[in-house]
Every structure is written in C-alpha cells, then in structure tokens.
Backbone as CSV, one residue per row, in Angstrom:
resi,resn,N_x,N_y,N_z,CA_x,CA_y,CA_z,C_x,C_y,C_z
1,MET,115.525,108.909,78.296,115.604,107.463,78.475,116.795,107.339,79.350
2,VAL,116.565,106.399,80.286,117.548,105.883,81.368,118.375,104.845,80.758
3,THR,119.640,104.895,80.851,120.559,103.920,80.309,121.285,102.903,81.439
4,VAL,121.758,101.836,81.092,122.487,100.960,82.013,123.749,101.729,82.682
5,ASP,124.307,102.678,82.006,125.356,103.557,82.482,124.776,104.362,83.629
6,ASP,123.421,104.925,83.547,123.003,105.795,84.431,122.690,105.006,85.722
7,VAL,122.199,103.650,85.471,121.866,102.739,86.788,123.252,102.528,87.312
8,ARG,124.142,101.992,86.641,125.399,101.625,87.087,126.167,102.728,87.972
9,ALA,126.149,103.937,87.511,126.804,105.167,88.228,126.048,105.319,89.576
10,LEU,124.616,105.336,89.615,123.936,105.357,90.730,124.241,104.407,91.809
11,ALA,124.075,103.163,91.167,124.213,101.863,91.939,125.556,101.738,92.722
12,LEU,126.687,101.923,91.929,127.920,101.750,92.385,128.352,102.921,93.359
13,SER,127.373,103.944,93.488,127.739,105.091,94.599,127.156,104.715,95.956
14,LEU,126.252,103.732,95.879,125.781,103.367,97.192,126.536,102.298,97.927
15,PRO,126.587,102.550,99.188,127.595,101.688,99.946,127.178,100.239,99.923
16,ARG,128.358,99.255,99.780,128.318,97.908,99.840,127.805,97.218,98.482
17,THR,127.428,98.110,97.589,126.996,97.554,96.204,128.300,96.975,95.464
18,GLU,127.777,95.842,94.859,128.675,95.172,93.984,127.944,94.934,92.598
19,GLU,128.705,94.875,91.437,128.153,94.613,90.169,128.478,93.360,89.659
20,HIS,127.598,92.669,89.201,127.796,91.169,88.696,127.013,90.940,87.424
21,LEU,127.557,90.149,86.528,126.967,89.872,85.173,126.631,88.323,85.371
22,ILE,125.374,88.172,85.224,124.968,86.833,85.658,123.844,86.438,84.411
23,ARG,124.207,85.446,83.736,123.080,85.200,82.641,122.884,86.269,81.772
24,ASP,123.827,87.107,81.392,123.771,88.245,80.405,123.116,89.460,81.101
25,ARG,122.741,89.344,82.344,122.000,90.474,83.035,123.005,91.096,84.008
26,VAL,122.994,92.369,83.832,123.827,93.325,84.861,122.964,93.164,86.209
27,LYS,123.621,92.878,87.326,122.931,92.859,88.540,123.632,93.646,89.701
28,PHE,122.896,94.316,90.378,123.442,95.148,91.411,123.078,94.458,92.749
29,ARG,123.985,94.217,93.545,123.546,93.452,94.865,124.436,93.996,96.019
30,VAL,123.980,93.718,97.267,124.493,93.878,98.423,124.499,92.444,99.001
31,GLY,125.905,91.933,99.270,125.942,90.473,99.694,125.475,89.674,98.609
32,LYS,124.624,88.712,98.954,123.995,87.798,97.994,122.571,88.307,97.472
33,ILE,122.008,89.612,97.902,120.794,90.084,97.601,120.836,91.099,96.549
34,VAL,120.302,90.549,95.395,120.092,91.660,94.227,119.047,92.445,94.443
35,TYR,119.311,93.828,94.292,118.164,94.837,94.390,117.871,95.586,93.081
36,ALA,118.753,95.443,92.043,118.488,95.888,90.852,119.081,95.107,89.591
37,ALA,118.524,95.100,88.658,118.973,94.150,87.389,118.480,94.848,86.101
38,ILE,119.458,94.702,85.117,119.080,95.142,83.671,119.019,94.032,82.839
39,SER,118.158,93.933,81.925,117.987,92.896,81.077,119.147,92.896,80.054
40,ALA,119.326,91.680,79.508,120.433,91.735,78.513,120.397,92.538,77.301
41,ASP,119.165,92.792,76.970,118.959,94.010,75.803,118.890,95.588,76.366
42,GLU,119.074,95.522,77.627,119.078,96.886,78.280,117.831,97.736,78.092
43,THR,116.688,97.002,78.016,115.398,97.540,77.807,114.626,97.639,79.189
44,ILE,114.776,96.598,80.120,114.136,96.444,81.304,114.957,96.528,82.484
45,MET,114.440,97.192,83.513,115.209,97.314,84.813,114.261,96.670,85.913
46,GLY,114.735,95.808,86.525,114.004,95.162,87.545,114.727,95.875,88.766
47,PHE,113.843,95.799,89.864,114.297,96.429,90.989,113.517,95.838,92.342
48,GLY,114.030,95.889,93.430,113.152,95.741,94.596,112.090,96.526,94.809
49,PHE,111.011,95.959,95.181,109.718,96.771,95.263,108.767,96.025,96.133
50,PRO,108.199,96.483,97.008,107.272,95.961,98.106,106.117,95.087,97.284
51,LYS,106.005,93.791,97.656,104.958,92.929,96.914,103.520,93.452,97.024
52,GLU,103.286,94.076,98.176,101.786,94.447,98.418,101.487,95.796,97.656
53,GLU,102.333,96.526,97.004,102.116,97.559,96.163,102.376,97.317,94.695
54,ARG,102.987,96.247,94.239,103.204,95.874,92.936,102.011,95.850,92.076
55,ALA,101.025,95.017,92.373,99.856,94.981,91.522,99.181,96.240,91.087
56,ALA,99.028,97.241,92.078,98.402,98.572,91.823,99.354,99.270,90.990
57,LEU,100.580,99.238,91.193,101.447,100.052,90.082,101.278,99.472,88.741
58,ILE,101.318,98.126,88.610,101.256,97.467,87.172,100.000,97.773,86.719
59,ALA,98.900,97.721,87.380,97.451,97.941,86.892,97.381,99.452,86.509
60,ALA,98.002,100.247,87.310,97.939,101.800,87.062,98.697,102.267,85.716
61,GLU,99.848,101.768,85.486,100.672,102.072,84.459,101.247,100.798,83.737
62,PRO,100.505,99.863,83.211,101.103,98.689,82.476,101.968,99.001,81.309
63,ASP,101.954,99.967,80.684,102.892,100.373,79.614,104.194,100.678,80.287
64,ARG,104.314,100.926,81.533,105.626,101.276,82.197,106.164,100.120,83.162
65,PHE,105.182,99.547,83.834,105.532,98.544,84.614,104.919,97.141,84.372
66,LEU,105.773,96.150,84.818,105.310,94.834,84.538,106.244,93.739,85.415
67,LEU,105.819,92.583,85.260,106.674,91.431,85.942,106.898,90.642,84.955
68,GLU,108.384,90.706,84.296,108.583,90.049,83.122,108.684,88.595,83.317
69,ARG,109.127,88.145,84.477,109.200,86.688,84.840,108.271,86.415,85.876
70,LEU,107.347,85.311,85.537,106.432,85.035,86.571,107.092,84.548,87.894
71,SER,108.331,83.909,87.712,109.035,83.315,88.825,109.434,84.357,89.827
72,ASP,109.360,85.718,89.443,109.686,86.787,90.257,108.529,87.173,91.235
73,GLN,107.280,86.474,91.019,106.217,87.137,91.939,106.404,86.779,93.348
74,ARG,107.275,85.741,93.639,107.467,85.361,95.003,108.379,86.452,95.752
75,PHE,109.092,87.279,95.004,109.856,88.211,95.719,109.285,89.652,95.623
76,ASN,110.055,90.454,96.494,109.581,91.889,96.532,110.364,92.461,95.287
77,TRP,109.709,92.444,94.163,110.315,92.842,92.777,109.308,93.306,91.854
78,ILE,109.694,94.214,91.124,108.962,94.802,89.887,109.931,95.078,88.650
79,ASP,109.537,95.075,87.552,110.291,95.556,86.397,109.629,96.766,85.719
80,ALA,110.425,97.553,85.055,110.012,98.799,84.436,110.693,98.849,83.083
81,ARG,110.010,99.422,82.115,110.645,99.599,80.790,111.440,100.999,80.977
82,MET,112.676,100.836,80.796,113.800,101.902,80.963,113.368,103.025,80.112
83,ALA,112.872,102.974,78.953,112.569,103.969,78.066,111.422,104.911,78.694
84,ALA,110.626,104.419,79.576,109.503,105.076,80.184,109.887,105.689,81.488
85,LEU,111.084,105.541,81.898,111.479,106.171,83.110,112.373,107.559,83.051
86,SER,112.056,108.325,83.899,112.815,109.616,83.907,114.192,109.205,84.846
87,PRO,115.223,109.936,84.651,116.267,109.796,85.568,116.059,109.919,86.966
88,ALA,115.296,110.789,87.361,114.712,110.998,88.757,113.957,109.981,89.332
89,GLU,113.242,109.227,88.490,112.372,108.209,88.906,113.325,106.889,89.139
90,MET,114.278,106.761,88.236,115.198,105.648,88.216,115.944,105.733,89.475
91,ARG,116.503,106.991,90.060,117.174,107.305,91.305,116.340,106.953,92.384
92,GLU,115.130,107.271,92.462,114.240,106.804,93.371,114.039,105.493,93.491
93,PHE,113.699,104.722,92.513,113.515,103.289,92.387,114.821,102.501,92.934
94,VAL,115.689,102.830,92.379,116.975,102.134,92.727,117.463,102.384,94.225
95,THR,117.410,103.666,94.635,117.760,103.993,96.034,116.732,103.260,97.079
96,ASP,115.518,103.406,96.807,114.662,102.697,97.670,114.795,101.029,97.619
97,ALA,115.236,100.573,96.336,115.509,98.974,96.472,116.804,98.701,97.182
98,TRP,117.782,99.676,97.190,118.940,99.551,97.933,118.625,99.646,99.432
99,ARG,117.773,100.559,99.751,117.293,100.597,101.174,116.640,99.403,101.602
100,MET,116.088,98.630,100.913,115.457,97.495,101.435,116.522,96.487,101.843
101,VAL,117.732,96.528,101.230,118.463,95.291,101.565,119.783,95.650,102.306
102,VAL,119.878,96.934,102.837,120.947,97.245,103.670,120.445,97.630,105.140
103,PRO,121.223,97.479,106.069,120.716,97.692,107.459,120.292,99.322,107.568
104,LYS,119.296,99.438,108.359,118.498,100.867,108.393,119.553,101.909,108.728
105,ARG,120.473,101.634,109.571,121.311,102.692,109.996,122.332,103.157,108.930
106,LEU,122.677,102.002,108.069,123.640,102.481,106.994,122.950,103.377,105.875
107,ALA,121.624,102.842,105.648,120.780,103.661,104.655,120.594,105.113,105.274
108,ALA,120.181,105.336,106.489,120.058,106.392,107.050,121.127,107.467,107.034
109,ALA,122.365,106.824,107.389,123.554,107.590,107.325,123.936,107.914,105.957
110,HIS,123.763,107.215,105.012,124.082,107.500,103.429,123.189,108.624,103.151
111,LEU,121.941,108.497,103.268,120.851,109.393,102.780,121.001,110.691,103.340
112,ASP,121.474,110.796,104.659,121.483,112.231,105.287,123.004,112.715,105.172
113,GLY,123.746,111.913,104.456,125.181,112.437,104.042,126.230,112.331,105.251
114,THR,125.948,111.391,106.247,127.032,111.155,107.238,127.643,109.860,107.208
115,ALA,127.425,109.147,106.142,128.056,107.747,105.903,129.563,108.199,105.780
116,GLY,130.427,107.431,106.539,131.856,107.394,106.211,132.367,108.499,107.014
117,ARG,131.534,109.341,107.875,132.109,110.131,109.002,132.396,109.507,110.211
118,GLY,133.596,109.905,110.871,133.870,109.198,112.048,133.375,109.761,113.263
C-alpha cells in the first residue's frame, strides 16, 4: 500500500514542488497549480490526469479510480484509492502529473538526469 510519506518523498524530490496543508488535505504544487493531493484520512490520492482519458480509466477500474468531488470534473484530475496502488504506479502517476505543470524543458532535464547541471 502507498502511504502519504511515499508520495511526499517522491513529490518533494521533483523540482519546484512545494507541500501545503489546505483544508486538512496535503497538497503538492508548483507555483499555484496543485498536481497531487492526499485526502485528510490518507486513503485517496488525487493527481493531475488528462480529462479525455479519465472516463475510460474510471470505467475500466472503478474499484481503484474515481472522481471523489464532482467539482473536480472541470480539471485535468482523477482520484485513486491509495490501498489499490503499487509504489511503481504511484511514482508514474505523480511524476506524470508534475510533468503537466512544469515547463517541458525542466521536466525533460529532470527525467533524463541533467537537471541542475551547468
């Protein structure tokens, strides 16, 4: 099972990420854009995800993926039950969500290991 500490360790390793506690939810963001969040009870992880792919993923695996709040339908967002995610899946989802909110050059540099090199 994935924990909030697992998500935190990954998210805070990604450039420009800040952690905030907003309405009892742990949120990870770049600037003002939230790309991952953990519910107050630490059972649901929300993350940036393409709207056009969301319905298919929820329909295919409704026991794992959902849209917890209807107000999130307008965003590129999806929620997952943390107990149903493997650490590898969490890493992929969080990293992809982060890539959605940072400049393409920063994401490419970080993911190929050249970030921070002069």
